[in-house]
N, C-alpha and C positions, 0 to 999 in steps of 0.2 A: 504494500500500500504506500503510495507516493504522494506526499503533500508538496505543493509548490506555492510558496507564499510570495505575494507582491502587494504593493500599495499604489494608490492613485488618488484622484481628486474628483472624479466624475461618477457620482452614484447613479444618476439617471442613465448615462451611457452604458454602464455595466449591466443594469437591469434590462435595458433594451436588448443587449446581446444575449443575456441568459434566457430570456423568454422569446427571443426571435427565432427565425428559421435556421440560424447558423450560416456559416460562410458557404457551405455546400448542401444546405437543406438537411443537415444531419440531426437537427434538434426536432425529433419526432413527437416527443411528449414532455415538454418542459413543465415542471410543476414543483411547488414547494413541498419538501418532506419534513422540514423542521424550521422553527423560527423562534425569536425571542418571546412571541406570543402568537400562537397559531390562530387565535380568534381575532386578533387585531391586525394580522398581516394579510391584506388582500392578495389573492393568488391569481395573477393573469392567466395562468395555465388551467385553472379549474373553474372559471366563471364565463362560459361561452355566451351568456346573455349580455354581458357588458362589453364595451369596446376595449380592444387591447390597449390602445393608446391611453384611454382614461384610467384603466387599472394600473398601467405602468406608472402613470403620474401619481396616482394615489399611493402606490407602494413606495415610490421615491419619497413622497411627503412623509409617510409614516417612518420609514427607515432612517431618514435624514432629519427627523424632527429635532433631535438634540442639538444638532449644529445650527438649526434655525433659531433655537431658543437663545443662542449666544449673541443675538442681535444682527444676524446676517453675515457675520464674519466666520467663514469656514476655516478651520485649521488646515495647514498644508498636509497633503497626503493622508487625509482622514478616512479614505476608503480602503479597507483591508480585504484582500481577495485571496482565497486559497482553494484551488481545485484539489480534490483528493481522489486518486485513481487506484483501483486494484491492479495487481500485477497480471500480465498475460497468463491465461490458463486458470485463473481463480474463478470460483463460482460467482454468479451474479447475486448481489445482496438485495434483500427486500427493501422497500421504502422504510419500514420500521427499523431495520438494521442500519441503513444510512442515516436515519434520524439520530440514532444513538451515537454513531461515529461523529456526526457534526456537533452534538452537545458535548461530547467528551473533548473534542479538539478545542472548541471555544473556551471550555473550562480550563484546559491545560495551558492554553496561551495566556489566559488572564483577561480575555475580552468579555466573557460572560461567566464568571464563577457561579457555581450552583448556589441557589438561594440568595443571590445578591440582587436586591430589587432595584438598585441603581446602575446595573450593568449596561453595557452597550447593546444597541439593537442589532440584530443579525438575522439572516435567512440562509437556508441551505436549499439549493435548487438542483433537481435532477433532470437532465434532459438526454441521458444516455444510460445504457445498461451498466457500464463499468466505472462511472465516476459521478461525483457531485461537485458543485461550486458553492463554497461558503463565502458570503459577502457580509461585511460588518462596517458600521460607521463608528470609528474609535473615539467617541465622545460619550462619557457617562452622563447619567441624569443629573449628577451634581456638578457637571461642567468640567470635570477633570478628565485627563487622558489616561487610558489604562497603560500599564507597564507591559509592553510587548517586546522587550529586548530578548534576543535569542529565540524569537518566535518560531523560526524555521526548525531550530534544533529541538525545541520542546514539542512541536508538532510531530517531528519524526519519532521522538521517544514514545509519544502516545500511540502512534501508528504501530510501533513494534509490539506494544501491549495488545492492541486490538487484533493484530494478526494472529497472535498466539491464542487469544480467546475465541476468535471467530473461525479458527482452523484454516487461515489463509496462508499463502506462501510467505515465509519469513525472509524479508529483504535485509540487506546489510545496512547497519547504521553508518551514517556519514559523520564527517568532522568539519564541514563547511569549506573543504578544500576542493570539492568537485567542481568541474566547469558547469556553466549554466546549460540546462537542457533546452532544446529548441521549443519554442512556443507552438501552440496549435496552429496559429496563422502561418508560421514558418514551415511547418510540416505540410500544411495544405498547399502552400505555394510550391513546394518542391514536387508534390504529387501532380499538380496542374502542369508543371514543366517537365514531367517525366524524369525527375531527378531521383537518384537513390538516397542522397543525403541532402540536408538543408544547406543553405549558403553559409550559415554559422559553422556547421561541422566541416564543410569543405575548406573554409578559411583557416580554421583551427589546425587542421592537419598540415596544410601547406605552410603555415607560420611555424609550426614545430619543426618541419623538415628543413626549412631555410635556416632557422635559428641554430639547428644542430650543425649545419655545414659552415656557416660564415664565421669570420674571425672578429668582426667588430660591428658596431651599431650601424655605421654607414652602409656597409655591405648588406646588412639585413634588409634595409629599405630598398636598396638598389636591386637585389635579386627578386624581391617580392614584385617590384614593378616590372621586371623583365618577364615575369610569369603572367602578366596581364592584370595583376591585382592593383587596384587603386589604393594609394597611400595618402593619408592626411595627417600631418603632425601638428601638435600644439606647442607653441613656443612660449617660454617664460618671458614676461614683460621686462623683467629686470636683468636676468642673466643672458637672455637670448638663446638658452639651451632648449633642447626638446624635452618637454615635461609629460608628453603623452602622445598617443597616436591612435588612428582608426584605420580600418581596412574595409574595402568593398570588393565583392566578387565580380568578375566580368559579367556584364549583362544583368546584374541583380539591381533592379530599380523599383521604386514605389509607384503609386498611381500617378504621381506627377512627373514620372520619368527621371527622378533624381536617384543617385546611388544610395543604396541602403548601407549605412556605415555601422561597423561594430568596433568598439574600443578594444584594445589589446586585452585588458583585464576582463572584459565581457566575454572574450573567447575562452580564456582559461586564466586562473589566478597567476600562474607563473609566466604568462605572456605579457604582463604589464611592462612598461618601459623600465621600471626600477628592478623588477625581478630578472628581466633579460640582461640588464647590465651586470647583475651579480653573477650570472652564468657565463657571460662572455669572458674570454681571456683578457687580462689587463693589456693596455696598449703596448707595453714593452715586449711582452711575450708575443703578442699578435704581429708586431712589426719585425720581429727577429727573423732574419733570412734562414731558410732551411735548405740544407744540401742533402739530398737523398740519393746515394749511389746505388743502393740495392732496392728495387721496387717491392721486395717482400718485407722491408722494414716496417711500413705502417701496419701490416697485418700482425707482425710479431709484437710490436709495441702495444697494439690494442689487446692482444691475447694476454700479455703480461699484466696490463692494467686491469683487465677484467678479473684475472686471478687474484690480484691484489685487493680488488673490491670485496671479494668473498671473505678475505681475512679481516677487512675493516668492519664488515657486518658482524663479525664475532668479537670485535674488540671492546664493545661497550660504549664507544664514542658515538652517540646517536646523531649528533650534528654532522660529524664526518660521514657517517653511513648514509644519512639523507642526502648529503652532497654527492656521494658516489652514485646513489640511485638516480639523481637528476642527470648526472653525466652519462650513466648507462642508458637512460632514455634517448639521449642524443646519439649515442653510439649505435643503437638499434636502427635509427633512421639512416645513418651513414652506411652501415653494413648493408642495408637493403638497397640503397642507391648504387653501391659499388659491386653488387652481386648480380649475376645473371643465372638463368636456369629456371627449372620448374618450381624450385623451392622459394623463389623470390616472393610470391604471393603470400606464403605463410610468414615470411619475415616481415613483410609490410603489416600484416594483421597483428603480429606480435608487437611491433613498434607502436601501433595505434592502441592496442590493449594496455600496454605498459604505461601509457600516459597517465592513467589514474593511479598507478603505483609509484610514480616518480615524485610525488609530493604528499606531504601530510602536515599535521599541525606542528611537527617538529621543524624548527628553523634549520635550514641546511647550511653547512659550512662548505661553500663551493671552493674555497681556496685549498681545502684539504684534498679535493678531488682533481687538482690541476693535471695530474699525470693522465688520468682517464679522459679528461676533457681535451687535452692536447692530442692524445692518441685518437680520439673520435674525430677531431678536425682533420688529422692526417688522412684518415680513411676517405674523407670527402674529396681529397686531392689525389687519391691513389690512382695510378695509371693502369693497373692491371689487377686481375684476380687470380693469384696463384692457388690452384685447386686445393692441395692438401692444407695449406695455411688457412684458407678460408674455412675449411671444415674444422680445423683446430680451434679457430676463433668461435665458430658457431657452437662447438662442443662446450667451450668455456662459458658462453652466454647462457646456454641451457642450464648449467648448474648455478649460475648467478641468479637467474630468474627464480629458480626453486628456493634459493637461499633468501631472496628478497621476500617471497611469499611467507616464509617462516619468520623472518624478522618482523614483518608487519603484523602477523598473527600473534606473536608474543607481546606486542604492544597494543593489541586491541584495535588495530586499524582494519576493520572488517572489509570495507570496500577495496582498499589497497591490496590486501592479501588475496582477495578474489581476482583482482585485475592481474596481479603477478602470476597467479596460477593459470589464468587464461593465456597470458603471454608465454608461459612455460609450455603449454600444450601446443601452441602454434610453432614455437621454436623446436619442440620435439618432432612435430610432423615435418618441418622443414629439414631438420637434421637427418631424419630417416630417408627422406627423398634424395638428399644431396650425398650422403655418405656411402650408400650401397655401390654406386659405380666407381667411386674413388678407391674403396677398399678392394673391390674386385680387380681393379687395375694394378694395385700394389701386389696383390696375391699372384697375379699372372707374371709379375717381374721378380718373383722371389729368387734369392741367390741359390747357388748350388747346395747340395745336401751337406757337404763338408762344412760350409760356412754356417748353415742353419744349425748344425750340431754344436758348433762353437758358440753360437749365440744362446743355445739352450743351456750350455754350461754356465755362461755369463748370468743368465736369469737365475739359475739354481744357487749361484754364489751370492749375487747381489740381493735377491729377493726370495730367500728360501721359504718363507711362510706363505708366499703367494705363487710359487713356481708352478705347482700342479694346475691351478686354475688358469694361469696365463698360457701354459702350453696346451691346455684343452680348449681354449677359446678359439672359435672359428676365425678370429682376426689374427691368429698367431703368424700365419704366412705373410700377411700384410705387414706385421710388425718386423719381421726379419728384413723385408725390403727397406723399411724405414731405418732400421739399425745400420744396414749397409750404407745408406745415404749419409747417415750421421758419421759413420766411421770415415767415409770419404771426405767429409767436411772438417775432419780433425778431431772428432770426439773419440774417447775411449768407451766402447760399448758397455763394459761392465760398470765403470764409474758413472756413466750417464744413466744407466738403469737404476743404480742406487740413488742418484740425485733426484730423478723424476719420481721415483717410487716414494721418496720421503716428502715430496711436496704436499701430499695429502694421502691418508691411509686408503688402502684398496679394499678394506673389509666389506664395504657396502657395494662395491662395483660389480655389476652383473656380468660385464665383459671387460675384465682387467687388461687384456692385451690391447683392446680397442682404446681404453683410457690411456695406457702408456704410449700407444702409437701417436695420439694427438699431442700429448705432452712433449714427446720427443720432436715432433714436427715443428713445434713452436720454438725450439731451441735455435739460437743463431748459428750461422756458418762460421766456425772458428778460423778456418783458413782465409775466408774473405775478410774477417775482422782484422786478422794479422796483416793482410795485404793493405787494408785501409790505413792501419796505424803506420805502416811503413811509408805509404804515400804521403801521409801527413808530415812525417819526419823529413821526407825528402823536400818538401816545400808546398806552399799553398797553391801552386800553379795548377795542380791536378783538379782543384775544386772548380776552376773556371769552366771546365767542360761539363759540369753537372747541371742539368736544366733545372730552372726554377719551376715551382708548381704554378698552375694558372692563377691569375689574380682574382678571378671570381669563380667559385665552385658552382657546379650544376647540382642543385639540391633535388630537383625533380626531373624525371625523364620527360622528353617532349610529349609522349602520349598521355602523360598525366596532367598536362597543363590546363586542360579544359574540363570543367565539371560535366560538360554535355557529351563527352565521349564515353 
């Protein structure tokens, strides 16, 4: 059961909507199911003898009577509106049950406490099977305003109790960090235009993808405009700095043909200009030139940073952990944009799902997560996708998503925990699609039997407690190929197995050889590192041949630039 609280100033306008036909003639039987005084509240939906306009006017007069008694001066935002909707799949409630729901919510909010004769006037209108609208004028009979602070949170808490008592689907409690849900008007507009998502949702996803890729604030607005999104900034009168911004989707206009603007914070709390600045790298780091000789480095850096994030989640430093979760959300978008193949759709779905898990009421320490933030940005500039390294990174994200779900669950963040679990399921599906052909290819290139027997001895010496499980794993043949590559790159196989085996215990690993395979894949090439150090000693001239990354990353592929495709 979902309450959606808002406030306004037009009692008559809301009444006309509630008892009118609706935007698509969906209001088939509008009528009052509960009110401050059922005998004193005229019901335009239940008096066919009287004219609709006359009854709406009478109801407006009665409901707004207290504000008129103030001498004609209506307080600002004195109309309180709260649609309450059951979850998809729930049974339809009767009018009597909806009446009880309405009375309990206005009591819990403080608008109309039970037995309070001076309480505010309110009505609950039902015009569909699965929801009601509660409207109240927030002026008491004694002229005072009710205390409605934290009304959304209190309404949610009461709905959780009602769900349990009425046998409805139990939804997750929120903490006021969720993005705004699309309004009924926005959803209806999307349906009329044959869109699968509303303009608000489309803008939110593109804003997240661009923010994940860019290095500074100026690039953020530039890339958004390059995608056809209109940008409007607010400038401080004294400083001349940007103090806010709004976005409009291509072709999204109102009845007057003007763009429909959404402020950054109205898209999501962490898309406000101040929250964005906290997440973006500081100017010194953003402007620092990067020389990348090995195209596999961004993938290795990202894998190492994601593995570090798992350690931070277990450290007890909640602010740092929250910072890493925000950076991980950016990394998922950039992994998606840098990846090709049939698993890309699952990665995109994982990035979108994790948006709810990337923030909570815990204030994030973004500086603590600079390493993951930088690694995520590098992926946006990555020039190629090395197959094995991409799978190793995907394997690391899979475990971090599960760790994030556990971290949120331990702290009572129900919605975030559910979102992280959903992201984990998408990552798991993507990993399974991507890993099968790569492991099969490695197995086909397994070294000769003598080399494989030598690696078997290395496993028994380096990891004696897990040797039997590793050798029995179907991925053992693929692991021998990876060990051969590592040996060629300058690693000692026995020492390397001991090192990667100590990174995290293998007790819970269902496929230990597969786990070791991706951990080893993420290890750097020691021979190449030595050669790079030698070239640095020889002089800086070698750096001049290394190309710079593009000045503007491409955050979204061309086919995703239009909502209409």
